C-alpha positions, 0 to 999 in steps of 0.5 A: 499499500505504501508504494501505491501511496507514494505515487500519488500527487502531494504525497512526500513520504509514508511510514508503515507501522501499528496503531490502535492496540494495547501495548507500547512499542509493538513488534510484528511478533507482538501487536495485540489490538494493533492495526498494521497502518500507514502513515501518509506525509503530504504537501496540502498545497498538492493534495488533501485528506479527501482525496487520499481517502478516496484513493485508500478506498480504491486500493484496498477491499473495505468490505471484509471484516478483519481481512485483507486478501490472504491476511486474516485477523484484526491487525488486517481490519480496515480502519482509519485512524484520525487526529481530529475532528476535521479528519474524522468528518472527512473519513466518514464522508469518504466512507459514504462517497465510496460506498457506491463502488462496492457491492458489499457494505463497507466496514471501514472503522474510524478510530481516534488515533492515540499513538502511531508506532513505526514498524521495524525496518524490515517492514519499511519499504517492503516491496522495494525490498522484495520486488514481486512480493505479496501484496493484496493491494491494487488499483481497482477501476472505477 
């Protein structure tokens, strides 16, 4: 997912990590309740939260509870973490706006962000390090 977002206009950088869970300093082996997440750094003069959220709904399946492709469990839930009321509102609007593209209901949760914990180095830039590696994220036609 991070590679796809990096190609979007206005996106400066991304970082994979964990959010929404029970422990501090989670790791891949120990992240109870955390969702595998992506932090996106962008230039607001070139893009906005709504555009990024619309792209989010285009590159992953928001209709499967606790699952993305072959990955199953709450770590793979479809979630938007927000830091403020404006982003929470934008997330709700994006769910409504993007439902038309999916036959099943969108189950994406919208959760307050408490802490984003960066993932281990070996998780960063995964597909750059492993060309042809497994991913379930791709652009779906609209």
